[in-house]
MOPAC internal coordinates of N, CA, C and O (Angstrom, degrees):
PM7 1SCF
backbone

  N    0.0000 0     0.00 0     0.00 0    0    0    0
  C    1.4509 1     0.00 0     0.00 0    1    0    0
  C    1.5291 1   109.00 1     0.00 0    2    1    0
  O    1.2310 1   120.25 1   -55.95 1    3    2    1
  N    1.3085 1   117.13 1   124.05 1    3    2    1
  C    1.4698 1   119.12 1   179.69 1    5    3    2
  C    1.5291 1   111.36 1   -70.91 1    6    5    3
  O    1.2310 1   121.22 1   -29.13 1    7    6    5
  N    1.3157 1   115.26 1   150.87 1    7    6    5
  C    1.4602 1   120.67 1  -179.41 1    9    7    6
  C    1.5249 1   110.65 1   -75.64 1   10    9    7
  O    1.2310 1   120.37 1   136.52 1   11   10    9
  N    1.3151 1   116.90 1   -43.48 1   11   10    9
  C    1.4646 1   121.21 1   179.16 1   13   11   10
  C    1.5209 1   109.95 1  -106.58 1   14   13   11
  O    1.2310 1   120.23 1   -32.55 1   15   14   13
  N    1.3309 1   117.18 1   147.45 1   15   14   13
  C    1.4649 1   119.25 1   177.60 1   17   15   14
  C    1.5316 1   111.06 1   -66.82 1   18   17   15
  O    1.2310 1   120.15 1   -27.63 1   19   18   17
  N    1.3195 1   117.31 1   152.37 1   19   18   17
  C    1.4631 1   119.69 1   178.01 1   21   19   18
  C    1.5296 1   110.91 1   -61.65 1   22   21   19
  O    1.2310 1   120.77 1   -43.49 1   23   22   21
  N    1.2963 1   116.14 1   136.51 1   23   22   21
  C    1.4545 1   121.32 1  -179.58 1   25   23   22
  C    1.5149 1   114.02 1    92.63 1   26   25   23
  O    1.2310 1   119.97 1   174.48 1   27   26   25
  N    1.3260 1   117.67 1    -5.52 1   27   26   25
  C    1.4695 1   119.97 1  -179.36 1   29   27   26
  C    1.5283 1   111.87 1   -74.58 1   30   29   27
  O    1.2310 1   120.16 1   168.50 1   31   30   29
  N    1.3102 1   117.30 1   -11.50 1   31   30   29
  C    1.4584 1   120.10 1   177.60 1   33   31   30
  C    1.5252 1   111.86 1   -62.80 1   34   33   31
  O    1.2310 1   121.14 1   151.06 1   35   34   33
  N    1.3123 1   115.43 1   -28.94 1   35   34   33
  C    1.4717 1   119.55 1   178.56 1   37   35   34
  C    1.5231 1   111.07 1   -63.94 1   38   37   35
  O    1.2310 1   120.14 1   136.92 1   39   38   37
  N    1.3322 1   117.33 1   -43.08 1   39   38   37
  C    1.4664 1   120.17 1   178.03 1   41   39   38
  C    1.5245 1   111.35 1   -67.51 1   42   41   39
  O    1.2310 1   120.14 1   144.32 1   43   42   41
  N    1.3306 1   117.34 1   -35.68 1   43   42   41
  C    1.4583 1   119.69 1   175.60 1   45   43   42
  C    1.5257 1   111.36 1   -66.21 1   46   45   43
  O    1.2310 1   120.50 1   142.88 1   47   46   45
  N    1.3193 1   116.64 1   -37.12 1   47   46   45
  C    1.4630 1   121.06 1   176.79 1   49   47   46
  C    1.5228 1   110.94 1   -65.22 1   50   49   47
  O    1.2310 1   120.23 1   137.26 1   51   50   49
  N    1.3217 1   117.16 1   -42.74 1   51   50   49
  C    1.4698 1   120.98 1   177.32 1   53   51   50
  C    1.5239 1   110.55 1   -60.46 1   54   53   51
  O    1.2310 1   120.79 1   137.58 1   55   54   53
  N    1.3245 1   116.10 1   -42.42 1   55   54   53
  C    1.4641 1   119.95 1   179.57 1   57   55   54
  C    1.5275 1   111.00 1   -64.49 1   58   57   55
  O    1.2310 1   119.97 1   137.25 1   59   58   57
  N    1.3063 1   117.67 1   -42.75 1   59   58   57
  C    1.4606 1   120.73 1  -179.75 1   61   59   58
  C    1.5286 1   111.62 1   -65.92 1   62   61   59
  O    1.2310 1   120.44 1   136.13 1   63   62   61
  N    1.3137 1   116.76 1   -43.87 1   63   62   61
  C    1.4671 1   120.04 1   179.87 1   65   63   62
  C    1.5195 1   111.03 1   -66.15 1   66   65   63
  O    1.2310 1   120.67 1   138.47 1   67   66   65
  N    1.3280 1   116.33 1   -41.53 1   67   66   65
  C    1.4643 1   118.40 1  -179.13 1   69   67   66
  C    1.5185 1   111.37 1   -68.18 1   70   69   67
  O    1.2310 1   119.48 1   148.95 1   71   70   69
  N    1.3199 1   118.61 1   -31.05 1   71   70   69
  C    1.4610 1   119.24 1   177.15 1   73   71   70
  C    1.5264 1   111.72 1   -69.17 1   74   73   71
  O    1.2310 1   120.34 1   141.45 1   75   74   73
  N    1.3223 1   116.95 1   -38.55 1   75   74   73
  C    1.4633 1   119.93 1   177.39 1   77   75   74
  C    1.5286 1   110.83 1   -67.63 1   78   77   75
  O    1.2310 1   120.33 1   137.90 1   79   78   77
  N    1.3245 1   116.98 1   -42.10 1   79   78   77
  C    1.4587 1   120.64 1   179.78 1   81   79   78
  C    1.5310 1   110.42 1   -67.09 1   82   81   79
  O    1.2310 1   120.00 1   143.55 1   83   82   81
  N    1.3256 1   117.61 1   -36.45 1   83   82   81
  C    1.4625 1   120.82 1   176.31 1   85   83   82
  C    1.5153 1   110.71 1   -63.55 1   86   85   83
  O    1.2310 1   120.21 1   133.95 1   87   86   85
  N    1.3257 1   117.21 1   -46.05 1   87   86   85
  C    1.4687 1   120.37 1   177.98 1   89   87   86
  C    1.5261 1   110.70 1   -60.94 1   90   89   87
  O    1.2310 1   120.74 1   135.49 1   91   90   89
  N    1.3381 1   116.19 1   -44.51 1   91   90   89
  C    1.4610 1   120.21 1  -178.89 1   93   91   90
  C    1.5265 1   111.17 1   -62.80 1   94   93   91
  O    1.2310 1   120.36 1   137.66 1   95   94   93
  N    1.3254 1   116.93 1   -42.34 1   95   94   93
  C    1.4632 1   119.05 1  -176.62 1   97   95   94
  C    1.5248 1   112.22 1   -71.17 1   98   97   95
  O    1.2310 1   119.59 1   151.43 1   99   98   97
  N    1.3192 1   118.40 1   -28.57 1   99   98   97
  C    1.4682 1   120.18 1   177.22 1  101   99   98
  C    1.5248 1   110.79 1   -78.92 1  102  101   99
  O    1.2310 1   120.22 1   133.41 1  103  102  101
  N    1.3180 1   117.19 1   -46.59 1  103  102  101
  C    1.4651 1   120.39 1  -171.32 1  105  103  102
  C    1.5218 1   114.66 1   -89.75 1  106  105  103
  O    1.2310 1   119.17 1   151.17 1  107  106  105
  N    1.2971 1   119.19 1   -28.83 1  107  106  105
  C    1.4562 1   121.38 1  -175.81 1  109  107  106
  C    1.5249 1   111.39 1  -102.94 1  110  109  107
  O    1.2310 1   120.34 1   125.62 1  111  110  109
  N    1.3293 1   116.95 1   -54.38 1  111  110  109
  C    1.4645 1   118.64 1  -174.07 1  113  111  110
  C    1.5210 1   113.66 1   -92.82 1  114  113  111
  O    1.2310 1   119.68 1   167.42 1  115  114  113
  N    1.3318 1   118.21 1   -12.58 1  115  114  113
  C    1.4745 1   123.74 1   178.00 1  117  115  114
  C    1.5306 1   112.48 1    58.84 1  118  117  115
  O    1.2310 1   120.45 1  -143.55 1  119  118  117
  N    1.3144 1   116.75 1    36.45 1  119  118  117
  C    1.4590 1   121.76 1   178.86 1  121  119  118
  C    1.5274 1   109.03 1  -105.49 1  122  121  119
  O    1.2310 1   120.46 1   -77.68 1  123  122  121
  N    1.3176 1   116.72 1   102.32 1  123  122  121
  C    1.4586 1   120.34 1  -176.39 1  125  123  122
  C    1.5290 1   112.63 1   -73.17 1  126  125  123
  O    1.2310 1   119.68 1   146.13 1  127  126  125
  N    1.3185 1   118.22 1   -33.87 1  127  126  125
  C    1.4581 1   120.19 1   178.56 1  129  127  126
  C    1.5307 1   110.79 1   -64.57 1  130  129  127
  O    1.2310 1   120.82 1   138.25 1  131  130  129
  N    1.3092 1   116.04 1   -41.75 1  131  130  129
  C    1.4588 1   121.70 1   177.84 1  133  131  130
  C    1.5261 1   110.09 1   -64.42 1  134  133  131
  O    1.2310 1   120.51 1   138.87 1  135  134  133
  N    1.3286 1   116.63 1   -41.13 1  135  134  133
  C    1.4579 1   121.29 1   179.61 1  137  135  134
  C    1.5205 1   111.17 1   -66.01 1  138  137  135
  O    1.2310 1   119.92 1   138.62 1  139  138  137
  N    1.3216 1   117.76 1   -41.38 1  139  138  137
  C    1.4610 1   120.78 1   179.22 1  141  139  138
  C    1.5268 1   110.96 1   -63.32 1  142  141  139
  O    1.2310 1   120.76 1   138.74 1  143  142  141
  N    1.3265 1   116.15 1   -41.26 1  143  142  141
  C    1.4606 1   119.87 1   179.65 1  145  143  142
  C    1.5190 1   110.97 1   -60.93 1  146  145  143
  O    1.2310 1   119.98 1   129.82 1  147  146  145
  N    1.3284 1   117.65 1   -50.18 1  147  146  145
  C    1.4577 1   119.89 1  -176.99 1  149  147  146
  C    1.5214 1   112.36 1   -73.51 1  150  149  147
  O    1.2310 1   119.75 1   152.58 1  151  150  149
  N    1.3181 1   118.09 1   -27.42 1  151  150  149
  C    1.4602 1   119.50 1   174.24 1  153  151  150
  C    1.5225 1   110.66 1   -65.69 1  154  153  151
  O    1.2310 1   120.18 1   134.92 1  155  154  153
  N    1.3311 1   117.27 1   -45.08 1  155  154  153
  C    1.4636 1   120.39 1   177.34 1  157  155  154
  C    1.5217 1   111.53 1   -67.44 1  158  157  155
  O    1.2310 1   120.46 1   147.98 1  159  158  157
  N    1.3121 1   116.72 1   -32.02 1  159  158  157
  C    1.4559 1   120.72 1   177.15 1  161  159  158
  C    1.5329 1   110.21 1   -64.29 1  162  161  159
  O    1.2310 1   120.34 1   136.78 1  163  162  161
  N    1.3231 1   116.96 1   -43.22 1  163  162  161
  C    1.4637 1   121.09 1   177.56 1  165  163  162
  C    1.5133 1   112.69 1   -68.10 1  166  165  163
  O    1.2310 1   120.50 1   140.22 1  167  166  165
  N    1.3173 1   116.64 1   -39.78 1  167  166  165
  C    1.4698 1   120.05 1   177.91 1  169  167  166
  C    1.5207 1   110.46 1   -64.42 1  170  169  167
  O    1.2310 1   120.17 1   138.15 1  171  170  169
  N    1.3152 1   117.29 1   -41.85 1  171  170  169
  C    1.4676 1   119.64 1   178.87 1  173  171  170
  C    1.5274 1   111.46 1   -66.02 1  174  173  171
  O    1.2310 1   120.06 1   146.42 1  175  174  173
  N    1.3334 1   117.49 1   -33.58 1  175  174  173
  C    1.4613 1   120.04 1   176.44 1  177  175  174
  C    1.5268 1   110.71 1   -66.04 1  178  177  175
  O    1.2310 1   120.09 1   139.71 1  179  178  177
  N    1.3223 1   117.44 1   -40.29 1  179  178  177
  C    1.4602 1   119.94 1   179.28 1  181  179  178
  C    1.5228 1   111.74 1   -70.14 1  182  181  179
  O    1.2310 1   119.99 1   141.99 1  183  182  181
  N    1.3248 1   117.62 1   -38.01 1  183  182  181
  C    1.4637 1   120.26 1   176.90 1  185  183  182
  C    1.5324 1   109.99 1   -65.48 1  186  185  183
  O    1.2310 1   120.44 1   139.68 1  187  186  185
  N    1.3176 1   116.77 1   -40.32 1  187  186  185
  C    1.4673 1   120.28 1   176.75 1  189  187  186
  C    1.5221 1   111.12 1   -61.69 1  190  189  187
  O    1.2310 1   120.42 1   138.82 1  191  190  189
  N    1.3327 1   116.80 1   -41.18 1  191  190  189
  C    1.4541 1   120.67 1   178.76 1  193  191  190
  C    1.5262 1   110.64 1   -65.93 1  194  193  191
  O    1.2310 1   120.15 1   139.73 1  195  194  193
  N    1.3149 1   117.33 1   -40.27 1  195  194  193
  C    1.4629 1   120.77 1   178.63 1  197  195  194
  C    1.5255 1   111.35 1   -64.16 1  198  197  195
  O    1.2310 1   120.29 1   135.98 1  199  198  197
  N    1.3169 1   117.06 1   -44.02 1  199  198  197
  C    1.4708 1   120.29 1   177.71 1  201  199  198
  C    1.5205 1   110.94 1   -64.19 1  202  201  199
  O    1.2310 1   120.66 1   141.26 1  203  202  201
  N    1.3288 1   116.35 1   -38.74 1  203  202  201
  C    1.4535 1   120.97 1   179.85 1  205  203  202
  C    1.5341 1   110.78 1   -64.52 1  206  205  203
  O    1.2310 1   120.71 1   136.51 1  207  206  205
  N    1.3407 1   116.24 1   -43.49 1  207  206  205
  C    1.4726 1   120.11 1  -178.46 1  209  207  206
  C    1.5281 1   110.31 1   -68.92 1  210  209  207
  O    1.2310 1   120.15 1   134.14 1  211  210  209
  N    1.3184 1   117.32 1   -45.86 1  211  210  209
  C    1.4574 1   119.59 1  -178.34 1  213  211  210
  C    1.5282 1   111.96 1   -70.39 1  214  213  211
  O    1.2310 1   119.78 1   151.42 1  215  214  213
  N    1.2972 1   118.02 1   -28.58 1  215  214  213
  C    1.4499 1   121.59 1   179.07 1  217  215  214
  C    1.5204 1   113.83 1   -79.36 1  218  217  215
  O    1.2310 1   119.99 1   161.66 1  219  218  217
  N    1.3189 1   117.63 1   -18.34 1  219  218  217
  C    1.4620 1   120.09 1  -176.59 1  221  219  218
  C    1.5170 1   112.67 1   -83.73 1  222  221  219
  O    1.2310 1   119.95 1   168.72 1  223  222  221
  N    1.3191 1   117.69 1   -11.28 1  223  222  221
  C    1.4816 1   119.89 1  -179.76 1  225  223  222
  C    1.4728 1   112.26 1   -87.36 1  226  225  223
  O    1.2310 1   120.10 1   180.00 1  227  226  225

């Protein structure tokens, strides 16, 4: 039995990319609005993954 549902790698990829973009926008470009957007985007991806995992059992 797999631990994660098939296709959940996409949400993990979104979370990883959004975390890197959030770090870059805070530390390199100093754009807080851009950082807030991608931070919420990553959080929503993780919440979606959590609901998906808990709902599949």
